[in-house]
C-alpha positions as CSV (number, residue, x, y, z in Angstrom):
1,D,-0.1,0.0,-0.1
2,S,3.2,2.2,-0.5
3,S,3.2,3.0,3.0
4,G,6.9,2.4,3.1
5,N,7.3,5.1,0.7
6,I,5.3,7.6,2.5
7,C,7.5,6.9,6.0
8,D,10.5,7.4,3.5
9,E,8.8,10.8,2.7
10,F,8.5,11.8,5.7
11,K,12.0,11.1,6.9
12,M,13.1,13.1,3.6
13,K,10.9,16.1,5.3
14,D,12.6,15.7,9.0
15,S,15.6,14.1,10.2
16,R,14.1,13.2,13.6
17,V,12.1,10.5,11.6
18,K,13.4,7.3,11.8
19,V,12.0,4.2,9.4
20,I,13.2,0.8,9.7
21,H,12.2,-1.8,6.7
22,H,11.4,-5.1,7.8
23,I,11.9,-7.9,5.6
24,S,10.2,-10.4,7.3
25,N,7.1,-9.9,9.3
26,T,8.3,-9.5,13.3
27,K,4.8,-8.5,14.2
28,Q,4.2,-5.9,16.7
29,A,6.3,-7.0,19.5
30,G,9.5,-7.3,17.2
31,V,8.8,-3.7,15.4
32,R,8.3,-2.3,19.3
33,N,11.3,-4.0,20.3
34,D,13.3,-2.7,16.9
35,G,11.8,0.6,17.6
36,L,13.1,0.9,21.0
37,K,16.7,0.1,20.3
38,I,17.1,3.1,17.9
39,A,14.9,5.7,20.1
40,T,16.9,8.5,21.4
41,G,14.4,10.8,23.0
42,D,13.8,11.2,26.8
43,Y,10.1,9.7,26.6
44,I,8.9,7.2,24.8
45,V,5.1,6.5,23.3
46,F,3.4,3.7,21.3
47,V,0.3,4.1,18.9
48,D,-1.7,1.2,17.3
49,G,-1.6,1.0,13.7
50,D,-5.1,1.6,13.3
51,D,-5.5,4.5,15.7
52,W,-4.5,8.2,15.9
53,L,-3.7,10.9,18.2
54,A,-5.3,14.3,19.2
55,E,-2.8,17.3,18.1
56,D,-2.2,17.4,22.1
57,F,-1.3,14.3,23.1
58,V,2.4,14.3,23.6
59,S,1.8,17.9,25.4
60,Y,-0.7,16.5,27.5
61,M,1.1,13.1,28.6
62,L,4.4,14.9,29.0
63,K,2.6,17.2,31.5
64,V,1.2,14.3,33.5
65,I,4.5,12.5,33.6
66,I,6.6,15.6,34.5
67,S,4.1,17.0,37.0
68,T,3.9,13.9,38.8
69,N,7.8,13.0,38.7
70,S,6.5,9.7,37.7
71,D,8.8,6.8,35.4
72,M,5.3,6.3,33.6
73,A,1.9,7.7,33.1
74,I,-1.5,6.4,31.7
75,N,-4.9,8.0,30.6
76,L,-8.2,6.7,32.0
77,V,-10.2,7.9,29.0
78,N,-9.6,7.7,25.1
79,F,-11.9,9.1,22.2
80,T,-13.5,6.6,20.1
81,T,-14.8,6.2,16.8
82,R,-18.1,6.1,18.8
83,D,-17.1,9.0,21.4
84,L,-15.9,12.3,20.2
85,I,-16.6,14.2,23.0
86,Q,-13.9,15.8,25.7
87,T,-15.0,14.9,28.9
88,D,-11.8,16.6,30.6
89,N,-12.0,17.4,34.2
90,G,-8.4,18.9,34.7
91,K,-7.5,16.1,37.5
92,I,-4.2,14.5,37.6
93,E,-3.6,11.4,39.9
94,V,-0.5,9.8,41.4
95,W,-1.0,6.3,41.6
96,S,1.6,3.8,43.5
97,A,3.1,0.7,41.8
98,E,0.8,-1.5,43.6
99,K,-2.3,0.5,42.6
100,A,-1.3,0.8,39.1
101,T,-0.7,-2.7,38.3
102,A,-3.7,-3.8,40.3
103,E,-6.1,-1.4,38.3
104,L,-4.3,-2.7,34.6
105,L,-4.9,-6.2,35.6
106,F,-8.5,-5.8,36.5
107,P,-8.6,-4.4,34.1
108,H,-10.2,-0.7,35.4
109,V,-7.8,0.7,33.0
110,T,-7.5,0.6,29.2
111,V,-4.9,-2.2,28.5
112,G,-2.1,-2.3,25.9
113,C,0.8,-0.5,25.9
114,W,-0.9,2.5,23.9
115,N,-2.0,6.0,26.0
116,K,0.5,5.9,27.9
117,I,4.3,7.4,28.2
118,Y,7.4,5.8,29.7
119,K,11.0,7.3,30.6
120,R,13.0,5.9,28.2
121,D,16.1,5.7,30.8
122,F,13.2,3.8,33.2
123,I,12.7,1.6,30.1
124,E,16.3,0.9,29.8
125,K,17.2,0.7,33.6
126,Y,15.1,-2.6,33.5
127,H,15.6,-3.8,29.9
128,L,11.7,-3.6,29.3
129,R,10.9,-5.4,26.2
130,F,8.0,-7.2,24.3
131,K,7.6,-10.9,24.5
132,T,8.1,-11.6,21.0
133,H,7.1,-15.6,21.3
134,L,3.5,-14.3,22.7
135,F,0.6,-14.4,20.0
136,T,-0.9,-12.3,22.0
137,A,-1.5,-10.0,24.9
138,E,2.3,-8.8,24.9
139,G,1.1,-5.1,25.2
140,D,-0.5,-6.3,28.5
141,R,2.4,-8.1,30.0
142,F,4.7,-5.0,29.0
143,I,2.5,-2.6,30.9
144,N,2.5,-4.5,33.8
145,E,5.9,-5.1,33.7
146,A,6.5,-1.6,33.9
147,A,4.4,-0.6,36.3
148,Q,5.4,-3.2,38.9
149,R,8.9,-1.2,38.6
150,A,8.0,2.2,38.3
151,N,8.6,4.6,41.1
152,Q,4.8,5.9,40.7
153,V,2.4,5.9,38.3
154,G,1.2,9.7,36.7
155,V,-2.8,9.3,35.8
156,G,-4.4,11.8,33.1
157,T,-8.0,12.6,32.8
158,R,-8.3,14.2,29.2
159,K,-9.1,12.3,26.0
160,V,-6.1,12.8,23.8
161,Y,-6.0,9.0,21.7
162,Y,-8.7,7.7,19.2
163,Y,-8.9,4.4,19.6
164,R,-10.5,2.9,16.4
165,L,-13.7,0.8,17.2
166,N,-14.6,0.0,13.6
167,N,-11.8,-1.8,12.4
168,T,-13.0,-5.5,11.0
169,D,-9.0,-6.6,11.1
170,S,-8.2,-5.9,14.3
171,A,-8.0,-8.6,16.8
172,T,-10.5,-7.5,19.3
173,T,-13.1,-7.6,17.2
174,K,-13.1,-11.2,15.4
175,Y,-13.1,-14.3,16.8
176,D,-9.9,-16.1,16.9
177,I,-9.5,-19.3,19.4
178,R,-5.9,-18.4,19.2
179,Q,-6.1,-15.0,20.8
180,S,-8.1,-16.0,23.8
181,M,-5.5,-19.4,24.2
182,G,-2.9,-16.9,23.8
183,A,-4.3,-14.4,26.7
184,I,-4.5,-17.5,29.1
185,S,-0.9,-18.7,28.2
186,A,0.6,-15.2,28.6
187,F,-1.1,-14.6,32.1
188,V,0.2,-18.0,33.3
189,E,3.6,-16.3,32.5
190,L,3.1,-13.1,34.1
191,E,1.6,-14.7,37.1
192,K,5.1,-16.6,37.4
193,D,7.2,-13.7,37.1
194,L,4.8,-11.2,39.2
195,I,7.1,-9.0,41.7
196,I,4.0,-7.2,43.6
197,K,1.9,-10.1,45.6
198,T,-0.4,-8.2,47.9
199,P,-4.1,-9.3,48.1
200,Y,-4.8,-6.2,46.0
201,V,-2.7,-7.3,43.2
202,L,-3.5,-10.9,43.4
203,N,-7.1,-10.3,43.5
204,A,-7.1,-8.6,40.4
205,L,-5.0,-11.2,38.8
206,T,-7.3,-13.6,39.5
207,Q,-10.3,-11.5,37.8
208,H,-8.1,-11.2,35.0
209,K,-7.7,-15.0,34.5
210,W,-11.5,-15.4,34.9
211,L,-12.5,-13.0,32.1
212,N,-9.7,-14.8,30.2
213,H,-11.4,-18.1,30.7
214,L,-14.9,-16.4,30.1
215,W,-13.6,-15.1,26.8
216,N,-12.0,-18.5,26.0
217,L,-15.6,-20.3,26.4
218,R,-17.6,-17.5,24.1
219,Q,-14.6,-18.3,21.5
220,I,-14.8,-21.9,21.2
221,L,-18.6,-22.2,21.3
222,V,-19.1,-19.3,18.9
223,L,-16.7,-20.9,16.4
224,N,-18.3,-24.1,17.6
225,L,-15.2,-26.0,18.3
226,K,-16.1,-27.6,21.6
227,K,-14.9,-31.3,20.3
228,N,-11.9,-29.7,19.3
229,Y,-10.8,-28.4,22.4
230,T,-12.5,-30.8,24.6
231,N,-9.7,-30.3,27.5
232,E,-9.4,-26.3,27.4
233,F,-13.4,-26.0,27.4
234,K,-13.3,-27.9,30.7
235,E,-10.5,-26.0,32.1
236,S,-11.9,-22.9,31.2
């Protein structure tokens, strides 16, 4: 679709733009890891390929992370293709690593690495990277590893990220048994590597595991795969 050429045109216009042409498909996790390798700025943000940013996304997220002196910042609200109304109340909060981890696990906060900002030296200090062996939920894994290690987490309440809900090719809008099975596997690993093990966090982890199994049941039943995945169905 000529997207590579379009990226090269931006590179020619602005020396800050860096373009990586992948010969093989390394999927989102590999692409984001490659971006982290060559990043030189003080802060890191990620954007999903089917979403887009408000003009004040970067300035607002910088305001949240700098004003709270946090290693990372998250936003509680998003624009969507069904909701384009701004609801900013001007509030900025500071959460502990425990609270942020639990709220992401429940999940009371939007999961995924997007709509967040991170100090690059924080990411490099702990060598935070996306797990390339996971089929799905690599973003969830990344943000939970980050939240547990953060000094604290800034929390914004202004919509500055546009999350697309009408992409029929998105993994969140189509049935695929590999997605739900992959999510279950990802959280088995997450539980094994958990650093903060307070009742608050463990309850959140249990709820997310329960939701993953509920999603798995739905996928199996809708796709009529009960006979193919008898053991997995019973487990869920």
